C-alpha positions in Angstrom: 0.0 0.0 0.0 1.3 3.4 -1.0 0.7 5.0 2.4 3.3 2.7 4.0 6.0 3.3 1.5 7.2 6.2 3.6 9.5 4.7 6.3 9.0 7.6 8.6 5.2 7.2 8.5 5.6 3.5 9.2 7.8 4.1 12.2 5.3 6.7 13.5 2.5 4.2 13.1 4.4 1.5 15.0 5.3 3.9 17.9 1.9 5.3 18.3 0.3 1.9 18.1 2.7 0.4 20.7 1.9 3.3 23.0 -1.9 3.0 22.4 -1.9 -0.8 23.0 -0.1 -0.3 26.2 -2.5 2.5 27.2 -5.5 0.2 26.4 -4.2 -2.7 28.3 -6.7 -4.4 30.5 -7.3 -7.6 32.5 -10.4 -9.7 33.2 -12.5 -8.6 36.1 -15.1 -10.7 37.9 -18.1 -9.5 40.0 -20.7 -11.3 42.0 -23.5 -9.8 40.0 -23.9 -9.3 36.2 -24.5 -5.5 36.2 -23.7 -4.3 39.7 -20.6 -4.0 41.8 -20.9 -4.4 45.6 -19.2 -1.9 47.8 -19.1 -2.9 51.5 -18.5 -0.2 54.2 -18.1 -0.3 57.9 -21.6 -0.6 59.5 -20.7 2.1 62.0 -20.4 4.6 59.2 -23.4 6.7 58.4 -25.1 5.7 55.2 -25.6 9.4 54.2 -21.8 9.9 54.6 -21.0 7.0 52.2 -23.6 8.1 49.7 -22.4 11.7 49.8 -18.9 10.5 48.8 -20.2 8.3 46.1 -22.4 11.0 44.7 -19.5 13.5 44.8 -17.7 11.2 42.3 -20.5 11.3 39.9 -22.0 7.9 40.8 -25.7 7.4 40.4 -28.2 4.5 40.4 -26.9 3.3 43.8 -29.0 0.7 45.6 -28.8 1.1 49.4 -30.8 0.2 52.5 -32.3 3.6 53.0 -33.4 3.9 49.4 -35.8 1.0 49.7 -39.5 2.1 49.6 -43.0 0.7 49.5 -43.3 -0.1 45.8 -47.0 -0.5 45.5 -50.1 0.2 47.7 -53.8 -0.3 47.0 -56.0 2.8 47.4 -58.9 0.5 48.2 -57.1 -1.5 50.9 -54.0 0.3 52.1 -53.8 -2.1 55.0 -52.9 -5.6 54.0 -52.3 -8.9 55.9 -49.0 -8.9 57.9 -47.6 -11.8 55.9 -47.5 -9.5 52.9 -44.8 -7.5 54.6 -42.4 -10.4 54.9 -41.1 -9.7 51.4 -40.4 -6.1 52.2 -38.5 -7.1 55.4 -36.5 -9.9 53.8 -35.2 -7.8 50.9 -33.3 -5.7 53.4 -31.0 -8.8 53.9 -29.3 -7.8 50.7 -27.7 -4.9 52.4 -25.8 -6.7 55.2 -23.1 -9.2 55.4 -23.6 -12.6 57.0 -23.0 -11.4 60.5 -25.3 -8.4 60.0 -23.0 -6.4 62.3 -19.9 -5.7 60.3 -20.7 -4.2 56.9 -23.4 -2.3 55.0 -23.7 -3.1 51.3 -24.2 -0.7 48.4 -24.9 -1.9 44.9 -23.4 0.3 42.2 -23.8 0.0 38.4 -20.7 -1.4 36.7 -20.3 1.6 34.5 -19.0 3.5 37.5 -16.0 1.2 38.2 -13.4 4.0 37.8 -15.4 6.4 40.0 -15.8 3.7 42.6 -12.0 3.5 42.9 -11.7 7.2 43.6 -14.6 7.0 46.1 -12.8 4.2 48.0 -9.7 6.4 48.3 -11.8 9.2 49.8 -13.7 6.9 52.1 -10.5 5.3 53.4 -8.1 8.3 53.5 -10.4 11.3 54.3 -13.4 9.7 56.1 -11.4 6.9 57.8 -14.1 4.4 56.9 -13.1 0.8 56.3 -14.5 -0.3 52.9 -13.9 -2.5 49.9 -15.5 -3.9 46.7 -16.3 -7.4 45.5 -14.2 -6.9 42.4 -11.5 -9.4 41.5 -9.0 -8.8 38.8 -7.0 -11.7 37.3 -4.6 -12.1 34.4 -5.3 -15.0 32.1 -1.7 -15.8 31.3 -2.6 -18.8 29.3 -3.9 -16.5 26.5 -0.6 -14.8 25.6 1.3 -18.1 26.2 -0.8 -20.0 23.7 -0.7 -17.2 21.2 3.1 -17.0 21.5 3.4 -20.8 21.1 1.2 -20.5 18.0 3.3 -17.7 16.7 6.5 -19.7 17.3 5.0 -22.8 15.6 4.0 -20.9 12.5 7.3 -19.1 12.5 9.2 -22.4 12.5 7.5 -23.5 9.3 7.3 -20.1 7.5 9.4 -19.8 4.4 10.0 -16.1 5.1 10.6 -16.1 8.9 11.8 -12.6 9.3 8.8 -11.2 7.4 6.4 -13.3 9.4 8.0 -12.2 12.6 7.9 -8.5 11.7 4.3 -8.6 10.5 2.9 -10.7 13.3 4.7 -9.6 16.5 2.1 -7.0 17.3 -0.6 -9.6 17.4 1.4 -11.3 20.2 1.7 -7.9 21.9 -2.1 -7.5 21.7 -2.6 -10.8 23.5 -0.4 -9.6 26.3 -2.2 -6.4 26.7 -5.7 -7.8 26.3 -5.6 -11.4 27.6 -9.1 -12.5 26.8 -9.9 -16.0 25.5 -12.0 -14.8 22.5 -9.5 -12.2 21.6 -6.8 -14.8 21.6 -8.8 -17.1 19.3 -9.3 -14.2 16.9 -5.5 -13.4 17.0 -4.7 -17.0 16.0 -6.9 -16.7 12.9 -5.0 -13.5 12.0 -1.7 -15.2 12.5 -2.9 -18.1 10.3 -3.8 -15.6 7.6 -0.4 -14.0 7.8 1.3 -17.4 7.5 -0.6 -18.2 4.3 0.1 -14.8 2.7 3.8 -15.0 3.1 4.3 -17.9 0.7 4.1 -15.4 -2.2 6.2 -12.7 -0.4 8.2 -10.5 -2.7 6.7 -12.0 -5.9 5.1 -9.7 -8.5 1.3 -9.6 -8.2 1.3 -11.2 -4.7 -1.2 -8.8 -3.2 -3.6 -9.2 -6.1 -3.5 -13.0 -5.7 -3.9 -13.1 -2.0 -6.7 -10.5 -1.8 -8.9 -12.8 -3.9 -7.9 -16.0 -2.1 -10.9 -17.4 -0.2 -8.7 -18.9 2.6 -6.9 -15.6 3.3 -10.1 -13.5 3.1 -12.0 -15.8 5.4 -9.2 -16.0 8.0 -8.6 -12.2 8.0 -12.4 -11.4 8.1 -13.1 -14.0 10.8 -10.1 -13.0 12.8 -10.8 -9.3 12.9 -14.5 -9.9 13.5 -13.9 -12.2 16.5 -11.4 -9.7 18.0 -13.8 -6.8 17.4 -16.8 -8.6 19.0 -14.7 -9.5 22.1 -14.8 -5.9 23.3 -14.5 -2.3 22.1 -10.9 -2.2 23.3 -10.1 -5.4 21.4 -11.6 -3.8 18.3 -9.3 -0.8 18.6 -6.4 -3.1 19.3 -7.1 -5.2 16.3 -7.2 -2.2 14.0 -3.9 -1.0 15.4 -2.4 -4.4 14.9 -3.5 -4.5 11.2 -1.9 -1.1 10.7 1.3 -2.2 12.4 1.4 -5.4 10.3 1.7 -3.3 7.1 4.0 -0.8 8.8 6.4 -3.4 10.2 6.4 -5.2 6.8 7.4 -1.9 5.2 10.1 -1.3 7.8 11.5 -4.8 7.1 11.5 -4.1 3.3 13.3 -0.8 3.8 16.1 -2.4 5.9 16.3 -5.3 3.5 16.9 -2.9 0.6 19.6 -1.2 2.5 21.3 -4.5 3.1 21.1 -5.6 -0.5 22.8 -2.4 -1.7 26.0 -3.8 -0.3 26.0 -6.5 -3.0 26.5 -6.1 -6.7 24.0 -9.0 -7.4 20.8 -9.9 -5.6 18.4 -12.8 -6.0 15.1 -11.7 -7.7 12.1 -14.1 -8.0 11.6 -15.0 -11.7 8.0 -16.2 -11.6 5.2 -14.0 -10.6 2.7 -14.9 -7.8 0.1 -16.1 -10.4 2.4 -19.0 -11.3 2.0 -20.5 -7.8 -0.8 -22.1 -5.8 -1.0 -19.8 -2.8 -2.5 -22.4 -0.5 -1.3 -26.0 -0.4 -2.1 -29.0 1.7 1.2 -28.7 3.4 0.9 -25.1 4.7 -2.9 -25.4 5.3 -2.2 -28.4 7.5 -0.1 -26.1 9.7 -3.0 -23.7 9.9 -5.3 -26.6 10.8 -3.0 -27.5 13.7 -3.8 -24.0 15.1 -7.2 -25.5 16.0 -5.5 -27.1 19.0 -4.7 -23.8 20.9 -8.2 -22.5 20.0 -9.7 -25.7 21.4 -7.5 -25.2 24.6 -8.9 -21.7 24.9 -12.4 -23.2 25.1 -11.3 -25.7 27.8 -9.5 -23.1 29.9 -12.3 -20.6 29.4 -14.8 -23.2 30.7 -12.7 -23.9 33.8 -11.1 -20.5 34.4 -11.8 -17.4 36.5 -14.5 -16.3 34.1 -16.7 -19.2 35.1 -15.0 -20.1 38.3 -15.7 -19.3 41.9 -15.8 -15.6 42.6 -14.6 -15.4 46.1 -16.0 -12.8 48.6 -13.3 -10.3 49.5 -11.3 -11.5 52.5 -13.5 -12.7 55.3 -16.5 -10.7 54.1 -19.5 -13.0 53.5 -21.8 -11.3 51.0 -25.1 -12.3 49.4 -24.2 -14.2 46.2 -25.9 -16.5 43.6 -25.8 -20.1 44.8 -27.2 -23.4 43.7 -30.9 -24.2 44.3 -30.0 -26.7 47.1 -28.0 -24.0 48.9 -30.7 -21.3 48.6 -31.4 -19.1 51.6 -35.1 -18.3 51.6 -34.3 -15.1 53.6 -33.3 -13.6 50.2 -36.3 -12.8 48.0 -35.7 -13.2 44.3 -37.6 -11.9 41.2 -40.4 -14.5 41.5 -41.0 -13.4 45.1 -41.3 -9.8 43.9 -43.8 -10.8 41.2 -45.9 -12.8 43.7 -45.8 -10.0 46.3 -47.0 -7.5 43.8 -49.8 -9.9 42.7 -51.0 -10.2 46.3 -51.0 -6.4 46.7 -52.9 -5.7 43.5 -55.5 -8.6 43.8 -56.2 -8.4 47.5 -59.1 -5.9 47.1 -60.9 -8.3 44.8 -60.5 -11.4 47.1 -63.3 -13.1 49.0 -61.9 -13.1 52.5 -64.0 -16.1 53.4 -62.2 -18.2 50.8 -58.9 -16.4 50.6 -55.7 -18.3 51.6 -52.6 -16.0 51.6 -50.3 -19.0 51.6 -51.8 -20.6 48.5 -49.5 -21.2 45.6 -49.6 -18.7 42.8 -49.5 -20.3 39.4 -49.2 -19.0 35.9 -52.7 -18.3 34.5 -54.3 -17.5 37.9 -56.7 -14.6 37.7 -59.1 -12.5 39.8 -62.4 -11.3 38.4 -65.3 -9.1 39.3 -68.8 -8.4 38.2 -69.3 -5.5 35.8 -72.6 -3.8 34.8 -73.6 -2.2 31.5 -76.7 -0.5 30.3 -78.1 -2.4 27.3 -81.3 -2.1 25.2 -83.1 -4.6 27.4 -81.9 -3.1 30.7 -78.8 -3.4 32.9 -76.7 -6.5 32.2 -74.1 -8.1 34.4 -71.0 -9.9 33.3 -67.8 -11.2 34.9 -64.3 -10.3 33.6 -60.8 -10.8 34.7 -59.2 -7.8 36.4 -55.7 -9.2 36.8 -54.1 -12.3 35.3 -50.8 -13.8 36.5 -49.0 -14.2 33.3 -45.9 -13.0 31.3 -47.5 -9.7 30.5 -48.3 -9.0 34.2 -44.7 -9.9 35.2 -43.2 -7.8 32.3 -45.2 -4.8 33.4 -43.9 -5.1 36.9 -40.3 -5.4 35.6 -40.8 -2.3 33.4 -41.9 -0.3 36.4 -38.7 -1.1 38.2 -36.4 -0.5 35.2 -38.0 2.9 34.5 -37.9 3.9 38.2 -35.2 6.4 39.3 -35.3 5.1 42.8 -32.6 2.7 44.1 -34.8 -0.3 44.7 -33.1 -3.7 45.2 -35.6 -5.0 42.6 -33.4 -3.4 40.0 -30.8 -6.0 40.8 -33.3 -8.8 40.7 -34.6 -7.7 37.3 -31.1 -7.5 35.9 -30.3 -11.0 37.2 -33.4 -12.5 35.7 -35.3 -15.6 36.7 -34.0 -18.9 38.1 -31.9 -17.0 40.7 -31.0 -18.5 44.1 -29.2 -16.4 46.6 -27.4 -17.2 49.9 -24.3 -16.2 51.8 -21.2 -17.8 50.3 -19.4 -18.2 47.0 -21.1 -18.3 43.7 -20.9 -21.5 41.6 -19.1 -22.0 38.3 -22.5 -22.8 36.7 -23.5 -19.2 37.2 -22.4 -18.0 33.8 -23.0 -14.5 32.5 -24.4 -13.6 29.1 -21.0 -12.1 28.1 -19.3 -15.3 29.1 -21.6 -17.3 26.9 -21.0 -15.0 23.9 -17.2 -15.3 24.3 -17.5 -19.1 24.3 -19.5 -18.8 21.0 -16.7 -16.7 19.5 -14.1 -19.3 20.5 -16.3 -22.1 19.0 -16.7 -20.0 15.8 -12.9 -19.6 15.5 -12.3 -23.3 15.8 -15.1 -23.9 13.3 -13.5 -21.6 10.7 -10.2 -23.5 10.9 -11.8 -26.9 10.6 -14.1 -25.8 7.8 -11.2 -24.5 5.7 -9.4 -27.8 6.1 -12.5 -29.8 5.2 -13.3 -27.5 2.2 -9.7 -27.9 0.9 -9.8 -31.6 0.9 -13.3 -32.0 -0.5 -12.8 -29.4 -3.3 -9.8 -31.2 -4.7 -7.5 -28.2 -4.4 -4.6 -30.4 -3.4 -4.4 -31.7 -7.0 -2.4 -28.6 -7.9 0.2 -28.9 -5.2 2.8 -29.8 -7.7 2.7 -26.2 -8.9 3.6 -24.9 -5.4 
């Protein structure tokens, strides 16, 4: 590409990209909840003091004990049976540790992670309040290790080792600065594309041949797509690495030309790139072997910190998702919120002589009342459902919470969804997040691309032309 013919521009791109990748570096972070971070502060500290510090850092949407309110009341029957209040009392358990005497808990949206760090400094240093968060950072070292091993493997079998090393080294650097499993899988696809491209290095028309090659196109397109879908930072890193790949190749060409000027004669390829088969069974087999590290990414991802136990900080025992058998019924979940609201709304329409507050509420249950209308033949009566316990009813309740600006704990319950069990302890590996599932899909897709190319090559009979390679 003409833009990279200028050596100074290439060096500038490399330096800026290296600095940018370092600045964008990040590590995996685990939290107890999908969309909230838990800040725990000394129970002796006034809640207003803690909230004042958090608000001063621009943090909003905080769920705290004092922000809980009576969500719904009936104008007809503002006084309800005492058992209805059990839900309101139990939800306060979310705001204390297991001892109920050490810590108050505050739930903060994950988008304010940086502001929370500053707030912790103020609370500890200026307010002298003991505090912490449930956040756990961990470096998935297996990602850069497997990427480096793949790089070394392809380098060993590359016919143009220096060119491959120059054009691919920044992909390895990307895996060091952003050690995510899905990003690593995408990088391996990009390394494989580089490996196939370099067979025609320095031959006339090489770029024209490779840009129309289905194997190279699919590997590059799939690789950059997987990296981009991993995260916004990975997308930026992937673009920078592509630029650096061209820039580093140009730098290599520049120094090679300087070296060749020392000699009166130099080797020049006679045949153009069109005279060669760009992809052969021999070099595609090496690419197929790259399925192994991608497969290992899937295994490590499934057993690593992303899906593993998220330990409570230190000795602090916080409310966490647990298995059904370890459920603590003192913690209400989304279903309990729905059923409590159902009781509040339907109580005015109940026949108290037949009403059983402890009766099980099932999908499809309804309450009805008699209505009157004036017809041609006089007043008619008919019975119609006032409320029906179904998906629409539950969705309406969830929408009320999501649109509310108050810090109700139900916001946490709605964000977690159904089939949630809560107790004091450590969350289980089965409690996977949506983001985790999507990353696993990207890894599977990456492996599928490599396997599909190998199968397509063998079924299409492309290896018949290997004698021309």
